[in-house]
C-alpha positions as protocol buffer text, in pm:
chain_id: "A"
residue {
  index: 1
  type: MET
  ca { x: -1655 y: -226 z: 431 }
}
residue {
  index: 2
  type: SER
  ca { x: -1458 y: 68 z: 298 }
}
residue {
  index: 3
  type: THR
  ca { x: -1413 y: 413 z: 468 }
}
residue {
  index: 4
  type: ASN
  ca { x: -1357 y: 675 z: 269 }
}
residue {
  index: 5
  type: VAL
  ca { x: -1199 y: 1028 z: 495 }
}
residue {
  index: 6
  type: LEU
  ca { x: -1227 y: 1365 z: 408 }
}
residue {
  index: 7
  type: ARG
  ca { x: -977 y: 1611 z: 473 }
}
residue {
  index: 8
  type: THR
  ca { x: -1078 y: 1986 z: 547 }
}
residue {
  index: 9
  type: ALA
  ca { x: -877 y: 2263 z: 704 }
}
residue {
  index: 10
  type: ASP
  ca { x: -1015 y: 2199 z: 1025 }
}
residue {
  index: 11
  type: GLY
  ca { x: -919 y: 1839 z: 1011 }
}
residue {
  index: 12
  type: TRP
  ca { x: -1050 y: 1481 z: 938 }
}
residue {
  index: 13
  type: TRP
  ca { x: -1371 y: 1382 z: 847 }
}
residue {
  index: 14
  type: VAL
  ca { x: -1578 y: 984 z: 796 }
}
residue {
  index: 15
  type: VAL
  ca { x: -1781 y: 1053 z: 533 }
}
residue {
  index: 16
  type: ARG
  ca { x: -2153 y: 894 z: 522 }
}
residue {
  index: 17
  type: ASP
  ca { x: -2310 y: 865 z: 197 }
}
residue {
  index: 18
  type: THR
  ca { x: -2385 y: 1269 z: 140 }
}
residue {
  index: 19
  type: ARG
  ca { x: -2280 y: 1331 z: 519 }
}
residue {
  index: 20
  type: ALA
  ca { x: -1941 y: 1380 z: 750 }
}
residue {
  index: 21
  type: VAL
  ca { x: -1891 y: 1356 z: 1073 }
}
residue {
  index: 22
  type: ARG
  ca { x: -1584 y: 1449 z: 1226 }
}
residue {
  index: 23
  type: ILE
  ca { x: -1310 y: 1213 z: 1370 }
}
residue {
  index: 24
  type: GLU
  ca { x: -1184 y: 1343 z: 1703 }
}
residue {
  index: 25
  type: THR
  ca { x: -785 y: 1289 z: 1667 }
}
residue {
  index: 26
  type: LYS
  ca { x: -481 y: 1514 z: 1676 }
}
residue {
  index: 27
  type: ALA
  ca { x: -386 y: 1389 z: 1349 }
}
residue {
  index: 28
  type: VAL
  ca { x: -234 y: 1653 z: 1107 }
}
residue {
  index: 29
  type: THR
  ca { x: -38 y: 1456 z: 827 }
}
residue {
  index: 30
  type: THR
  ca { x: -167 y: 1156 z: 631 }
}
residue {
  index: 31
  type: ALA
  ca { x: 62 y: 912 z: 847 }
}
residue {
  index: 32
  type: GLU
  ca { x: -34 y: 1081 z: 1173 }
}
residue {
  index: 33
  type: LEU
  ca { x: -392 y: 989 z: 1089 }
}
residue {
  index: 34
  type: LEU
  ca { x: -289 y: 625 z: 909 }
}
residue {
  index: 35
  type: ALA
  ca { x: -154 y: 546 z: 1314 }
}
residue {
  index: 36
  type: ASP
  ca { x: -470 y: 643 z: 1455 }
}
residue {
  index: 37
  type: ARG
  ca { x: -687 y: 419 z: 1217 }
}
residue {
  index: 38
  type: ALA
  ca { x: -850 y: 376 z: 1607 }
}
residue {
  index: 39
  type: ALA
  ca { x: -995 y: 737 z: 1600 }
}
residue {
  index: 40
  type: VAL
  ca { x: -1166 y: 677 z: 1223 }
}
residue {
  index: 41
  type: ARG
  ca { x: -1304 y: 304 z: 1340 }
}
residue {
  index: 42
  type: GLU
  ca { x: -1409 y: 448 z: 1698 }
}
residue {
  index: 43
  type: THR
  ca { x: -1628 y: 762 z: 1444 }
}
residue {
  index: 44
  type: VAL
  ca { x: -1749 y: 509 z: 1212 }
}
residue {
  index: 45
  type: ARG
  ca { x: -1829 y: 300 z: 1580 }
}
residue {
  index: 46
  type: GLU
  ca { x: -2009 y: 641 z: 1765 }
}
residue {
  index: 47
  type: ALA
  ca { x: -2205 y: 780 z: 1452 }
}
residue {
  index: 48
  type: ALA
  ca { x: -2337 y: 459 z: 1346 }
}
residue {
  index: 49
  type: ALA
  ca { x: -2476 y: 393 z: 1679 }
}
residue {
  index: 50
  type: SER
  ca { x: -2612 y: 783 z: 1772 }
}
residue {
  index: 51
  type: GLY
  ca { x: -2764 y: 801 z: 1404 }
}
residue {
  index: 52
  type: ASP
  ca { x: -2549 y: 1113 z: 1413 }
}
residue {
  index: 53
  type: THR
  ca { x: -2551 y: 1280 z: 1029 }
}
residue {
  index: 54
  type: GLY
  ca { x: -2310 y: 1513 z: 1065 }
}
residue {
  index: 55
  type: THR
  ca { x: -2244 y: 1775 z: 828 }
}
residue {
  index: 56
  type: ALA
  ca { x: -2363 y: 1821 z: 465 }
}
residue {
  index: 57
  type: VAL
  ca { x: -2050 y: 1717 z: 248 }
}
residue {
  index: 58
  type: ALA
  ca { x: -2094 y: 1958 z: -22 }
}
residue {
  index: 59
  type: ASP
  ca { x: -2118 y: 2203 z: 252 }
}
residue {
  index: 60
  type: LEU
  ca { x: -1717 y: 2121 z: 291 }
}
residue {
  index: 61
  type: VAL
  ca { x: -1395 y: 2201 z: 91 }
}
residue {
  index: 62
  type: ALA
  ca { x: -1227 y: 1930 z: 58 }
}
residue {
  index: 63
  type: LEU
  ca { x: -845 y: 1924 z: 36 }
}
residue {
  index: 64
  type: SER
  ca { x: -619 y: 1665 z: -59 }
}
residue {
  index: 65
  type: PRO
  ca { x: -614 y: 1403 z: 145 }
}
residue {
  index: 66
  type: VAL
  ca { x: -259 y: 1294 z: 51 }
}
residue {
  index: 67
  type: THR
  ca { x: -51 y: 1592 z: 282 }
}
residue {
  index: 68
  type: THR
  ca { x: 246 y: 1663 z: 207 }
}
residue {
  index: 69
  type: PRO
  ca { x: 549 y: 1681 z: 220 }
}
residue {
  index: 70
  type: CYS
  ca { x: 528 y: 1364 z: 71 }
}
residue {
  index: 71
  type: ARG
  ca { x: 730 y: 1064 z: -191 }
}
residue {
  index: 72
  type: VAL
  ca { x: 552 y: 1110 z: -464 }
}
residue {
  index: 73
  type: VAL
  ca { x: 647 y: 804 z: -737 }
}
residue {
  index: 74
  type: ALA
  ca { x: 434 y: 705 z: -1050 }
}
residue {
  index: 75
  type: GLN
  ca { x: 439 y: 424 z: -1313 }
}
residue {
  index: 76
  type: MET
  ca { x: 523 y: 472 z: -1695 }
}
residue {
  index: 77
  type: VAL
  ca { x: 243 y: 313 z: -1939 }
}
residue {
  index: 78
  type: ASN
  ca { x: 93 y: 57 z: -1718 }
}
residue {
  index: 79
  type: TYR
  ca { x: -219 y: 13 z: -1902 }
}
residue {
  index: 80
  type: ARG
  ca { x: -206 y: -196 z: -2252 }
}
residue {
  index: 81
  type: SER
  ca { x: -478 y: 92 z: -2412 }
}
residue {
  index: 82
  type: HIS
  ca { x: -260 y: 337 z: -2319 }
}
residue {
  index: 83
  type: ALA
  ca { x: 77 y: 140 z: -2416 }
}
residue {
  index: 84
  type: ARG
  ca { x: -112 y: 119 z: -2766 }
}
residue {
  index: 85
  type: ASP
  ca { x: -222 y: 476 z: -2823 }
}
residue {
  index: 86
  type: SER
  ca { x: 159 y: 598 z: -2714 }
}
residue {
  index: 87
  type: GLY
  ca { x: 304 y: 335 z: -2998 }
}
residue {
  index: 88
  type: PHE
  ca { x: 498 y: 71 z: -2756 }
}
residue {
  index: 89
  type: THR
  ca { x: 449 y: -261 z: -2908 }
}
residue {
  index: 90
  type: GLY
  ca { x: 600 y: -650 z: -2704 }
}
residue {
  index: 91
  type: ASP
  ca { x: 723 y: -566 z: -2391 }
}
residue {
  index: 92
  type: ILE
  ca { x: 725 y: -314 z: -2204 }
}
residue {
  index: 93
  type: PRO
  ca { x: 962 y: -258 z: -1912 }
}
residue {
  index: 94
  type: PRO
  ca { x: 809 y: -171 z: -1612 }
}
residue {
  index: 95
  type: THR
  ca { x: 946 y: 217 z: -1525 }
}
residue {
  index: 96
  type: PHE
  ca { x: 925 y: 453 z: -1205 }
}
residue {
  index: 97
  type: PHE
  ca { x: 962 y: 788 z: -1219 }
}
residue {
  index: 98
  type: ARG
  ca { x: 908 y: 1095 z: -942 }
}
residue {
  index: 99
  type: LYS
  ca { x: 672 y: 1386 z: -933 }
}
residue {
  index: 100
  type: ALA
  ca { x: 751 y: 1664 z: -687 }
}
residue {
  index: 101
  type: SER
  ca { x: 480 y: 1637 z: -384 }
}
residue {
  index: 102
  type: GLY
  ca { x: 439 y: 2020 z: -421 }
}
residue {
  index: 103
  type: SER
  ca { x: 277 y: 1911 z: -753 }
}
residue {
  index: 104
  type: VAL
  ca { x: -46 y: 1782 z: -544 }
}
residue {
  index: 105
  type: SER
  ca { x: -370 y: 1936 z: -527 }
}
residue {
  index: 106
  type: GLY
  ca { x: -709 y: 1955 z: -399 }
}
residue {
  index: 107
  type: PRO
  ca { x: -988 y: 1806 z: -539 }
}
residue {
  index: 108
  type: GLY
  ca { x: -1098 y: 2125 z: -678 }
}
residue {
  index: 109
  type: GLU
  ca { x: -875 y: 2277 z: -713 }
}
residue {
  index: 110
  type: ALA
  ca { x: -780 y: 2457 z: -1040 }
}
residue {
  index: 111
  type: ILE
  ca { x: -502 y: 2322 z: -1272 }
}
residue {
  index: 112
  type: VAL
  ca { x: -302 y: 2625 z: -1399 }
}
residue {
  index: 113
  type: ARG
  ca { x: -71 y: 2564 z: -1706 }
}
residue {
  index: 114
  type: PRO
  ca { x: 222 y: 2767 z: -1706 }
}
residue {
  index: 115
  type: SER
  ca { x: 262 y: 3027 z: -1936 }
}
residue {
  index: 116
  type: HIS
  ca { x: 489 y: 2877 z: -2134 }
}
residue {
  index: 117
  type: VAL
  ca { x: 314 y: 2547 z: -2166 }
}
residue {
  index: 118
  type: LYS
  ca { x: 122 y: 2444 z: -2485 }
}
residue {
  index: 119
  type: PHE
  ca { x: 18 y: 2111 z: -2438 }
}
residue {
  index: 120
  type: LEU
  ca { x: -128 y: 2083 z: -2134 }
}
residue {
  index: 121
  type: ASP
  ca { x: -293 y: 1720 z: -2105 }
}
residue {
  index: 122
  type: TYR
  ca { x: -448 y: 1460 z: -1816 }
}
residue {
  index: 123
  type: GLU
  ca { x: -409 y: 1139 z: -1727 }
}
residue {
  index: 124
  type: ILE
  ca { x: -641 y: 962 z: -1424 }
}
residue {
  index: 125
  type: GLU
  ca { x: -451 y: 715 z: -1255 }
}
residue {
  index: 126
  type: LEU
  ca { x: -557 y: 500 z: -924 }
}
residue {
  index: 127
  type: GLY
  ca { x: -315 y: 633 z: -638 }
}
residue {
  index: 128
  type: LEU
  ca { x: -205 y: 388 z: -401 }
}
residue {
  index: 129
  type: VAL
  ca { x: -151 y: 546 z: -33 }
}
residue {
  index: 130
  type: MET
  ca { x: 100 y: 365 z: 167 }
}
residue {
  index: 131
  type: GLY
  ca { x: 42 y: 262 z: 502 }
}
residue {
  index: 132
  type: ALA
  ca { x: 328 y: 91 z: 627 }
}
residue {
  index: 133
  type: PRO
  ca { x: 676 y: 110 z: 584 }
}
residue {
  index: 134
  type: LEU
  ca { x: 822 y: -31 z: 231 }
}
residue {
  index: 135
  type: PRO
  ca { x: 1222 y: -155 z: 283 }
}
residue {
  index: 136
  type: VAL
  ca { x: 1436 y: -182 z: -2 }
}
residue {
  index: 137
  type: GLY
  ca { x: 1415 y: -560 z: -85 }
}
residue {
  index: 138
  type: ALA
  ca { x: 1034 y: -606 z: 0 }
}
residue {
  index: 139
  type: VAL
  ca { x: 851 y: -871 z: -196 }
}
residue {
  index: 140
  type: VAL
  ca { x: 501 y: -776 z: -231 }
}
residue {
  index: 141
  type: THR
  ca { x: 239 y: -1039 z: -231 }
}
residue {
  index: 142
  type: GLU
  ca { x: -151 y: -1000 z: -367 }
}
residue {
  index: 143
  type: GLN
  ca { x: -244 y: -1202 z: 11 }
}
residue {
  index: 144
  type: ASP
  ca { x: -27 y: -868 z: 156 }
}
residue {
  index: 145
  type: LEU
  ca { x: -76 y: -577 z: 12 }
}
residue {
  index: 146
  type: PRO
  ca { x: -340 y: -494 z: 223 }
}
residue {
  index: 147
  type: SER
  ca { x: -8 y: -450 z: 443 }
}
residue {
  index: 148
  type: TYR
  ca { x: 126 y: -223 z: 328 }
}
residue {
  index: 149
  type: VAL
  ca { x: -144 y: -7 z: 95 }
}
residue {
  index: 150
  type: ALA
  ca { x: -382 y: 127 z: 373 }
}
residue {
  index: 151
  type: GLY
  ca { x: -607 y: 327 z: 114 }
}
residue {
  index: 152
  type: LEU
  ca { x: -689 y: 467 z: -265 }
}
residue {
  index: 153
  type: VAL
  ca { x: -766 y: 786 z: -408 }
}
residue {
  index: 154
  type: VAL
  ca { x: -813 y: 971 z: -782 }
}
residue {
  index: 155
  type: THR
  ca { x: -536 y: 1131 z: -900 }
}
residue {
  index: 156
  type: ASN
  ca { x: -490 y: 1319 z: -1229 }
}
residue {
  index: 157
  type: ASP
  ca { x: -101 y: 1290 z: -1387 }
}
residue {
  index: 158
  type: VAL
  ca { x: -146 y: 1622 z: -1520 }
}
residue {
  index: 159
  type: SER
  ca { x: 176 y: 1661 z: -1806 }
}
residue {
  index: 160
  type: ALA
  ca { x: 325 y: 1935 z: -1976 }
}
residue {
  index: 161
  type: ARG
  ca { x: 422 y: 1736 z: -2348 }
}
residue {
  index: 162
  type: ASP
  ca { x: 582 y: 2026 z: -2453 }
}
residue {
  index: 163
  type: VAL
  ca { x: 842 y: 1989 z: -2165 }
}
residue {
  index: 164
  type: GLN
  ca { x: 835 y: 1604 z: -2103 }
}
residue {
  index: 165
  type: LEU
  ca { x: 888 y: 1516 z: -2492 }
}
residue {
  index: 166
  type: THR
  ca { x: 1177 y: 1808 z: -2573 }
}
residue {
  index: 167
  type: LYS
  ca { x: 1316 y: 1743 z: -2261 }
}
residue {
  index: 168
  type: THR
  ca { x: 1282 y: 1382 z: -2230 }
}
residue {
  index: 169
  type: GLN
  ca { x: 1182 y: 1545 z: -1895 }
}
residue {
  index: 170
  type: PHE
  ca { x: 959 y: 1407 z: -1675 }
}
residue {
  index: 171
  type: TYR
  ca { x: 1025 y: 1553 z: -1390 }
}
residue {
  index: 172
  type: GLU
  ca { x: 943 y: 1881 z: -1468 }
}
residue {
  index: 173
  type: SER
  ca { x: 659 y: 1824 z: -1724 }
}
residue {
  index: 174
  type: LYS
  ca { x: 481 y: 1682 z: -1391 }
}
residue {
  index: 175
  type: SER
  ca { x: 568 y: 1853 z: -1146 }
}
residue {
  index: 176
  type: TYR
  ca { x: 471 y: 2223 z: -1178 }
}
residue {
  index: 177
  type: PRO
  ca { x: 209 y: 2305 z: -898 }
}
residue {
  index: 178
  type: THR
  ca { x: -136 y: 2155 z: -949 }
}
residue {
  index: 179
  type: PHE
  ca { x: -91 y: 1924 z: -1173 }
}
residue {
  index: 180
  type: THR
  ca { x: -148 y: 1607 z: -947 }
}
residue {
  index: 181
  type: PRO
  ca { x: -486 y: 1678 z: -830 }
}
residue {
  index: 182
  type: THR
  ca { x: -578 y: 1420 z: -580 }
}
residue {
  index: 183
  type: GLY
  ca { x: -903 y: 1291 z: -411 }
}
residue {
  index: 184
  type: PRO
  ca { x: -1175 y: 1365 z: -286 }
}
residue {
  index: 185
  type: PHE
  ca { x: -1152 y: 1100 z: -91 }
}
residue {
  index: 186
  type: LEU
  ca { x: -910 y: 843 z: 85 }
}
residue {
  index: 187
  type: CYS
  ca { x: -1073 y: 549 z: 88 }
}
residue {
  index: 188
  type: LEU
  ca { x: -926 y: 307 z: 331 }
}
residue {
  index: 189
  type: LEU
  ca { x: -970 y: -19 z: 274 }
}
residue {
  index: 190
  type: GLU
  ca { x: -1010 y: -317 z: 415 }
}
residue {
  index: 191
  type: PRO
  ca { x: -838 y: -628 z: 367 }
}
residue {
  index: 192
  type: GLU
  ca { x: -1075 y: -812 z: 214 }
}
residue {
  index: 193
  type: GLU
  ca { x: -1170 y: -556 z: -40 }
}
residue {
  index: 194
  type: PHE
  ca { x: -875 y: -567 z: -205 }
}
residue {
  index: 195
  type: ALA
  ca { x: -976 y: -827 z: -459 }
}
residue {
  index: 196
  type: HIS
  ca { x: -1192 y: -623 z: -584 }
}
residue {
  index: 197
  type: LEU
  ca { x: -864 y: -359 z: -689 }
}
residue {
  index: 198
  type: LEU
  ca { x: -964 y: -480 z: -1086 }
}
residue {
  index: 199
  type: ASP
  ca { x: -1325 y: -409 z: -1028 }
}
residue {
  index: 200
  type: LEU
  ca { x: -1253 y: -36 z: -1050 }
}
residue {
  index: 201
  type: ARG
  ca { x: -1322 y: 182 z: -1329 }
}
residue {
  index: 202
  type: LEU
  ca { x: -1141 y: 454 z: -1387 }
}
residue {
  index: 203
  type: LYS
  ca { x: -1296 y: 766 z: -1590 }
}
residue {
  index: 204
  type: LEU
  ca { x: -1251 y: 1089 z: -1703 }
}
residue {
  index: 205
  type: SER
  ca { x: -1406 y: 1378 z: -1887 }
}
residue {
  index: 206
  type: VAL
  ca { x: -1370 y: 1717 z: -1999 }
}
residue {
  index: 207
  type: SER
  ca { x: -1630 y: 1949 z: -2051 }
}
residue {
  index: 208
  type: GLY
  ca { x: -1831 y: 1642 z: -2104 }
}
residue {
  index: 209
  type: ASP
  ca { x: -1651 y: 1447 z: -2355 }
}
residue {
  index: 210
  type: LEU
  ca { x: -1578 y: 1186 z: -2239 }
}
residue {
  index: 211
  type: ARG
  ca { x: -1165 y: 1099 z: -2254 }
}
residue {
  index: 212
  type: GLN
  ca { x: -1053 y: 768 z: -2046 }
}
residue {
  index: 213
  type: ASP
  ca { x: -1293 y: 471 z: -1962 }
}
residue {
  index: 214
  type: ARG
  ca { x: -1131 y: 208 z: -1866 }
}
residue {
  index: 215
  type: THR
  ca { x: -1139 y: -115 z: -1567 }
}
residue {
  index: 216
  type: LEU
  ca { x: -747 y: -185 z: -1328 }
}
residue {
  index: 217
  type: ALA
  ca { x: -794 y: -501 z: -1622 }
}
residue {
  index: 218
  type: ASP
  ca { x: -667 y: -359 z: -1843 }
}
residue {
  index: 219
  type: MET
  ca { x: -360 y: -240 z: -1660 }
}
residue {
  index: 220
  type: ILE
  ca { x: -13 y: -425 z: -1712 }
}
residue {
  index: 221
  type: VAL
  ca { x: 209 y: -429 z: -1379 }
}
residue {
  index: 222
  type: ARG
  ca { x: -75 y: -432 z: -1105 }
}
residue {
  index: 223
  type: PRO
  ca { x: -18 y: -307 z: -743 }
}
residue {
  index: 224
  type: ALA
  ca { x: 155 y: -565 z: -579 }
}
residue {
  index: 225
  type: GLN
  ca { x: 460 y: -629 z: -870 }
}
residue {
  index: 226
  type: ALA
  ca { x: 467 y: -263 z: -887 }
}
residue {
  index: 227
  type: LEU
  ca { x: 530 y: -270 z: -471 }
}
residue {
  index: 228
  type: THR
  ca { x: 838 y: -554 z: -544 }
}
residue {
  index: 229
  type: LEU
  ca { x: 936 y: -404 z: -845 }
}
residue {
  index: 230
  type: LEU
  ca { x: 1002 y: -29 z: -727 }
}
residue {
  index: 231
  type: ALA
  ca { x: 1142 y: -196 z: -379 }
}
residue {
  index: 232
  type: ARG
  ca { x: 1460 y: -329 z: -556 }
}
residue {
  index: 233
  type: PHE
  ca { x: 1543 y: 73 z: -516 }
}
residue {
  index: 234
  type: GLN
  ca { x: 1273 y: 312 z: -351 }
}
residue {
  index: 235
  type: THR
  ca { x: 1181 y: 301 z: -6 }
}
residue {
  index: 236
  type: LEU
  ca { x: 830 y: 434 z: 70 }
}
residue {
  index: 237
  type: ASP
  ca { x: 657 y: 555 z: 395 }
}
residue {
  index: 238
  type: PRO
  ca { x: 275 y: 534 z: 550 }
}
residue {
  index: 239
  type: GLY
  ca { x: 139 y: 853 z: 301 }
}
residue {
  index: 240
  type: ASP
  ca { x: 360 y: 863 z: 22 }
}
residue {
  index: 241
  type: LEU
  ca { x: 204 y: 839 z: -316 }
}
residue {
  index: 242
  type: LEU
  ca { x: 238 y: 579 z: -581 }
}
residue {
  index: 243
  type: LEU
  ca { x: 35 y: 672 z: -929 }
}
residue {
  index: 244
  type: THR
  ca { x: -64 y: 293 z: -1081 }
}
residue {
  index: 245
  type: GLY
  ca { x: 19 y: 421 z: -1463 }
}
residue {
  index: 246
  type: THR
  ca { x: -350 y: 602 z: -1685 }
}
residue {
  index: 247
  type: PRO
  ca { x: -556 y: 400 z: -1986 }
}
residue {
  index: 248
  type: GLY
  ca { x: -570 y: 527 z: -2309 }
}
residue {
  index: 249
  type: GLY
  ca { x: -786 y: 868 z: -2383 }
}
residue {
  index: 250
  type: THR
  ca { x: -509 y: 1092 z: -2372 }
}
residue {
  index: 251
  type: ALA
  ca { x: -458 y: 1351 z: -2574 }
}
residue {
  index: 252
  type: LEU
  ca { x: -133 y: 1293 z: -2680 }
}
residue {
  index: 253
  type: LYS
  ca { x: -78 y: 987 z: -2877 }
}
residue {
  index: 254
  type: ALA
  ca { x: 211 y: 823 z: -3085 }
}
residue {
  index: 255
  type: PRO
  ca { x: 208 y: 935 z: -3501 }
}
residue {
  index: 256
  type: PRO
  ca { x: 174 y: 675 z: -3722 }
}
residue {
  index: 257
  type: LYS
  ca { x: 501 y: 467 z: -3801 }
}
residue {
  index: 258
  type: ALA
  ca { x: 597 y: 565 z: -4101 }
}
residue {
  index: 259
  type: VAL
  ca { x: 548 y: 986 z: -4014 }
}
residue {
  index: 260
  type: GLU
  ca { x: 769 y: 838 z: -3734 }
}
residue {
  index: 261
  type: LYS
  ca { x: 1016 y: 668 z: -3911 }
}
residue {
  index: 262
  type: ILE
  ca { x: 1057 y: 1000 z: -4151 }
}
residue {
  index: 263
  type: GLY
  ca { x: 1062 y: 1222 z: -3824 }
}
residue {
  index: 264
  type: ALA
  ca { x: 1367 y: 1003 z: -3671 }
}
residue {
  index: 265
  type: LEU
  ca { x: 1585 y: 1129 z: -4012 }
}
residue {
  index: 266
  type: LEU
  ca { x: 1544 y: 1455 z: -3882 }
}
residue {
  index: 267
  type: PRO
  ca { x: 1740 y: 1715 z: -3678 }
}
residue {
  index: 268
  type: PRO
  ca { x: 1571 y: 1723 z: -3361 }
}
residue {
  index: 269
  type: ALA
  ca { x: 1460 y: 2063 z: -3362 }
}
residue {
  index: 270
  type: VAL
  ca { x: 1303 y: 2040 z: -3721 }
}
residue {
  index: 271
  type: LYS
  ca { x: 1179 y: 1711 z: -3579 }
}
residue {
  index: 272
  type: TRP
  ca { x: 974 y: 1854 z: -3291 }
}
residue {
  index: 273
  type: LYS
  ca { x: 858 y: 2164 z: -3488 }
}
residue {
  index: 274
  type: ALA
  ca { x: 681 y: 1949 z: -3732 }
}
residue {
  index: 275
  type: PHE
  ca { x: 585 y: 1741 z: -3435 }
}
residue {
  index: 276
  type: PHE
  ca { x: 430 y: 2044 z: -3272 }
}
residue {
  index: 277
  type: ARG
  ca { x: 272 y: 2199 z: -3556 }
}
residue {
  index: 278
  type: THR
  ca { x: 45 y: 1884 z: -3637 }
}
residue {
  index: 279
  type: GLN
  ca { x: -81 y: 1872 z: -3220 }
}
residue {
  index: 280
  type: ALA
  ca { x: -167 y: 2256 z: -3242 }
}
residue {
  index: 281
  type: ARG
  ca { x: -490 y: 2146 z: -3438 }
}
residue {
  index: 282
  type: ASN
  ca { x: -565 y: 1857 z: -3175 }
}
residue {
  index: 283
  type: PRO
  ca { x: -860 y: 1981 z: -2947 }
}
residue {
  index: 284
  type: HIS
  ca { x: -823 y: 1758 z: -2678 }
}
residue {
  index: 285
  type: TYR
  ca { x: -497 y: 1922 z: -2490 }
}
residue {
  index: 286
  type: LEU
  ca { x: -633 y: 2092 z: -2222 }
}
residue {
  index: 287
  type: ARG
  ca { x: -765 y: 2515 z: -2259 }
}
residue {
  index: 288
  type: ASP
  ca { x: -867 y: 2774 z: -1986 }
}
residue {
  index: 289
  type: GLY
  ca { x: -1192 y: 2745 z: -1872 }
}
residue {
  index: 290
  type: ASP
  ca { x: -1221 y: 2313 z: -1938 }
}
residue {
  index: 291
  type: LEU
  ca { x: -1354 y: 2147 z: -1651 }
}
residue {
  index: 292
  type: ILE
  ca { x: -1200 y: 1777 z: -1618 }
}
residue {
  index: 293
  type: THR
  ca { x: -1423 y: 1548 z: -1428 }
}
residue {
  index: 294
  type: ALA
  ca { x: -1238 y: 1192 z: -1286 }
}
residue {
  index: 295
  type: THR
  ca { x: -1414 y: 918 z: -1120 }
}
residue {
  index: 296
  type: ILE
  ca { x: -1304 y: 603 z: -947 }
}
residue {
  index: 297
  type: ALA
  ca { x: -1505 y: 337 z: -851 }
}
residue {
  index: 298
  type: THR
  ca { x: -1646 y: -38 z: -880 }
}
residue {
  index: 299
  type: PRO
  ca { x: -2028 y: -79 z: -1060 }
}
residue {
  index: 300
  type: ASP
  ca { x: -2097 y: -195 z: -749 }
}
residue {
  index: 301
  type: GLY
  ca { x: -2024 y: 158 z: -524 }
}
residue {
  index: 302
  type: ARG
  ca { x: -1850 y: -127 z: -266 }
}
residue {
  index: 303
  type: ILE
  ca { x: -1543 y: 116 z: -349 }
}
residue {
  index: 304
  type: ASP
  ca { x: -1609 y: 451 z: -431 }
}
residue {
  index: 305
  type: LEU
  ca { x: -1293 y: 675 z: -395 }
}
residue {
  index: 306
  type: GLY
  ca { x: -1601 y: 977 z: -507 }
}
residue {
  index: 307
  type: GLU
  ca { x: -1528 y: 1249 z: -782 }
}
residue {
  index: 308
  type: GLN
  ca { x: -1312 y: 1509 z: -873 }
}
residue {
  index: 309
  type: HIS
  ca { x: -1348 y: 1858 z: -1057 }
}
residue {
  index: 310
  type: THR
  ca { x: -1110 y: 2059 z: -1081 }
}
residue {
  index: 311
  type: PRO
  ca { x: -1094 y: 2309 z: -1379 }
}
residue {
  index: 312
  type: VAL
  ca { x: -793 y: 2475 z: -1621 }
}
residue {
  index: 313
  type: THR
  ca { x: -715 y: 2830 z: -1580 }
}
residue {
  index: 314
  type: ASP
  ca { x: -402 y: 2990 z: -1805 }
}
residue {
  index: 315
  type: ALA
  ca { x: -125 y: 3143 z: -1534 }
}
């Protein structure tokens, strides 16, 4: 059975329903905790045997269960629904990009929109937390995926679309502080539970309005294949984070083909001015005072990564 782990300023906790029990470990980083998995298992065993109910989760302030610095890598356009929204047709080549680990923030921390960013977007994503080194040249199969991935987290790949599109710059547009809310739980999976990954449903709402709702069955390149492709050029270490793409429903959508063809004939400055003039009428971009709620779980609750609540505020 999967084990949910929560991190606070005081240490690490095993979550049991609405209660949390402190893990006796010297681990400070996520990598160190994963190396001390025995302490996690012992906490689960002792809590079950003693009936220790611990502390109410509601009384704890959760930090990101992925500690930094670490590598944060993300997949681009990896759900069929998002590909349709983005105007892609035909085969989509697997593409990766990096995010600064300084963008990682807690599951209740405010997302801060920089003053120069006008079009702030959300992207719920399943995060894979590495539990073992992934060397260059590694080939990962579905069967040995548990040998590399220790657990899962809810993430939000927050994006400054005006920076991303005008500069064709993913690194900057997705790397501002607070642009990768992570958690609340690090869900440590047992090997047999990886068979249920495709049942995971990603849901994101903005101030109560459901915007994204898809299962991993909509995914184009699945985790084992993604790690194999990434390992052609990138190593990963325990505690590193791979964001696996977002489903459709983001604020940004491709313009109609006719409009896109006309835009291609215009000078870049004119094209983007016209495009963002139309985007200014799109009510789905994030605004000061919005509250984002994000969850990832299987319908039967076998795997449940918890609920992320992140308000949006202007710098």
